[in-house]
N, C-alpha and C positions, 0 to 999 in steps of 0.2 A: 415532426420531430416532437416527441413526448420524453417518456421515461419510463422506467422497468424497476420495480420497487424488489430490492436486492439483499437488505437484510431488514432485522426486529430484535427490538430487546425491550422487556417491560421493567419495572420493580415497582412494590411495592411494599409499606413500613410489615416491622414486625408484629406489633400488635393488635391484635384480631380482639374487637366488640364485638361479641356475641347479641343475639337477640333479647336473652335473657338479663346480660347485662343492661342491658338500655331499661329495660321495664324497671330497674333500678333506679333510674335517672329521672324518668317521666312516664306519666301514667299511658301507659301500653305493653303490649304481650307479645312474643313471638309467634302466635297464632296470627293477630291481626297485621302485623307488617309481613311476613309469610305470605299472610292471604290477599291482602291487598296490592304488594308491591312485589316481593317475589324472593326480599331479602332476606339470609340468614345469618351473615355475618359481613363484614367489611374492616378493613386493616386501615388505625388511624396511626399518625405519626404524633411520637413523643417528644421526641429529641430533631427529629427534621423539617427542613424546609422544603418549600417544592421545586427550588431549583437541586436541591443534595436528590430531589427524588428523580427529577429530570435526567441529572445527572448520571446516576447508574443506570438507567435505563438507554441511556446513549450508548455508555460505554458496552453495554449487552448488546447493542445493534451492529456495532460497530463489530467487536469479536464476532457475529454471527455471520458476516459476508468479509471479516477479512479485512475491511477498510481502515487504512492507517488514519492517524489526525490530518497531516500536510496534506492530503488526497478532497480533506474537506473545502466546497468552495463558496460554502452558505448554512447557517443554522437560521431554523426558521423553528419558534417554538408558540403553542398557542394556551394558553392558559385564563382563570377567572379567581385566583385565589393565591397568588405571587404575596410577600413577603413585600414587596417594593413595588412603586409604582416607576420607578427608575433607584439604580439600573435597573434593563428590562431583564425578563425569564434567561431568556437565548441569551443573552450577554454574560449574565452568571454562569450560564451550562457554557457556556466559551471559556470562561476563566479558570472554568474547573477542569476542563477539558486538556487545556492548556493549550487550544486553537487560534490560529492569527486572522481566518475567514470572516466576510459580514455576518454578524447577528442581528434579528430583530424579533419583534413579536406580532402575534393577530392577537385580536379578540372578537371571536364569534361564542363565545360560549359554549354548550354544546357540542356545537357542530366546528369545531375549530380547528379539530386534526385535517375533516375534508378541505377546508379552506387555504389551509397549509398544502394539501395536494395540488389544489388549483393555481397559487401562489408558485409555487414550485414549476409548475408547467409554463407558465408565463419567461420564467428564466430558460429555461429547455428548451420551448420555438422559438429564443432570438439567441439560443447557443452560446448563452453565458453560464453556463455552469457544467460541469462533469459528477461532481457527487455534492448529492446535498443532506444533510441531517433533518430532519424535522423531529416535533419532540410535545407531545401534549403531557403538560404537569400538573399536578391538582393536590392542593393541601385544600380539598372541603373543608377541615373539621376546622376549618380557623375562623371559616364566614360562616356556619352554624348557630342557631339560637337552640341550644342545649337544652331548654326549655319545651321546645314545640315538639311536638310529638309528631306532627304532621309533615317537619323536613327534617328533623335531627336523624329520622330514625333511615329514610333514603339514601344519603351521599356517603363515599368511602374517596379515601386517599389513596394515590398509586402514579404513576407515568408512563408512559410508553413512546416509543420511538421509531422509526424507519429511516435506513438510509436508501435513497434514489440515484442513480444512473441511467446515464441516457440510454434509448430506447424507444421502444412504442406502444408498450402494453398501460397507459392510461389513455382509455378509449372513450368516455364520455364522461359526462358530469353536467347535471344540473344544481341549482342554487337559486333560494328566493328567499328575500327581507322583505319583511315587514315592521318595522319601527315603531318599537311602543314599549311603558314599562308596565303597563296595567296585567297581565300573564305572569309575567318571571322579572321579579326585580331583584337586583342587588347593591344596594347604597354604598357608594363610599363614606369612609368616615367623613363627617361635617367639616371638621375646622375647628378653630376657633377667632374667626373674624370678628370683630367687636363691630361692622359695620353689616353681617348679612342679617337678612330680615325674611328672608324665605323659609320654606319647612325643611325640617331637619328630621332625617329616620335613621333609625338605628342599622349600623354596619352590618345584616344579616340576608340571608335568600330570603325572598317571602314571593310562595309560590300560590298560584291558583289551581288547586290540583285538578280537578273537573275540566277548566278549560285549556289545561296542557295535557292532558290527555285527547280530548277532542283537535287539538292542535296538533300531536303529536303522528297519531294515526292516520289523519289524513293528508298528512305531510309525508307520510312511509308510505301509502300506497298511491298519491300523486307522482311522488318523485318516481318509484321503482317500475310503477305503470307506463311511465315517461319513456324514460331509457328501455324498457322493455321494446316497445312499439318502435321508438325511434331504431334502433338497432336490429329488431326480427327476430327477439330472440323468443323462446318459450321458458317454463317454469325447469324444465330437464335438461338446459343447457346451462343457467348455474347451479355453481357447485355450491357456493354459501351464501347468502345475505348474511351481512353483518350489521346489526342494527345498532346504534347507539345504548346502550342500557341502563335504562333510566326507570323500565316498570314492567314485569313481566308481563302483564295485564295488558299492556300496550302493543310487546311485540305480539303475544297471544292473538289479538283481537287482530291487528293488521294482518298476520299470518294468514286467518279465516278469511277477511274481505278480500284477501286477493288471490283464494284459494290455492297456497302453497303449501307444501307439506310443515307440518312445524319443523320438522328433522334439517328443513332447509336454512332455517335462520339460529344464528350461532348464540349461545345464549351461557352467559358466566355471571348474572348479576348478583345468584345466590351466595358467591362465593367473594367479591367486592362491593356492590351494593352502585351507586352512582358517581362515576370516579370524571363525571365531564369531560375534557377535553379530551382524554384520557382512556375512556373506554375502549373506542373502536382499536386504536393500537396495542392494546392489553389482548384485545381478543382476535386481535389478527397475529400477534405474538405466540400465542396459545396453541393455535390452528398451525404455525410456521411447524413449533416446536416439535408439538405431537404427531408431525407429518402426514395431517389431513386434509390439508391440499400441495397441488403437485403443480410443477409447470405445464402453462395452458390451460390450467381451472381459470374457468370466468367468477369475478367476486361482486358483489353489489356489496355497496359500503352507504347508511342512509343513517343522517341525523340528523335531529332538532332538537331547539334550545334558544334560551334567550335572545331575544335581538328584537322582535321574532327572527327564528334565523333558521333556514334548513338546507339541507345539503344531499345528494346522492350522487354515486361516481360508478362508475363499470371497469372494473380493475381486470386485466389478464393476467395472469401467474406466471 
């Protein structure tokens, strides 16, 4: 027993920051950002928290499938940018919803949404749940160094959510973790202990762009190849590949290496930037509400990010 994904929802804050606006803050340009990353604009919070974003995405997902709060058995959330370590993002979403079920977080950076799916699959396998809410919500603007043009132009804020129900449409998955902070690192606030003598770092995203690019392309290609071979699939069997929206060049390069049609990879990075764990559920919700995916369609979701952690799954709609 696994599950069916029966509802989707997303939410992004109202304020939009264009590349031109960013060029007034740091030494960059619309041409530099659009060519190197593929982002034209991103949504940024002015008053909302990550929990606010997650709550609004969750409400939209519940409405999408007419799921009632009292039917939820579990809420799991993913984030790297929540304002609080405790209470967790999931607990705050639970409170805002008025739900009473168990709630907790998972941190797998940009791969977080796929780790949520795999975690939920374990509950379904043990017949512990019927309806599960999963949410990826990020206020990435909170953890950016806005003086660093190599990172501040990439990310955006947003949340995506999904409702799961008993079924058999989570078909296969693959996960790889290689622990380390040398390529992607997001330090916590170092604290004020008068006894600590170790190294301290600013609590902002640190990223080696070239190494991230190589890791991401290899992760996408290796994972998709494995899932396709393991399930005897060809490109024409897959309706969409929904990749984590980190960089347009990463996705384009992976598509060419896999010899997939570019149109097979859904992209919306130009409008949202990299929203970390929220990027895949945001893309799923857009496809769902636009009627671009239909019952029986096969989707591959693929993600990569800090950890280093990459994950992919095969999902039947």
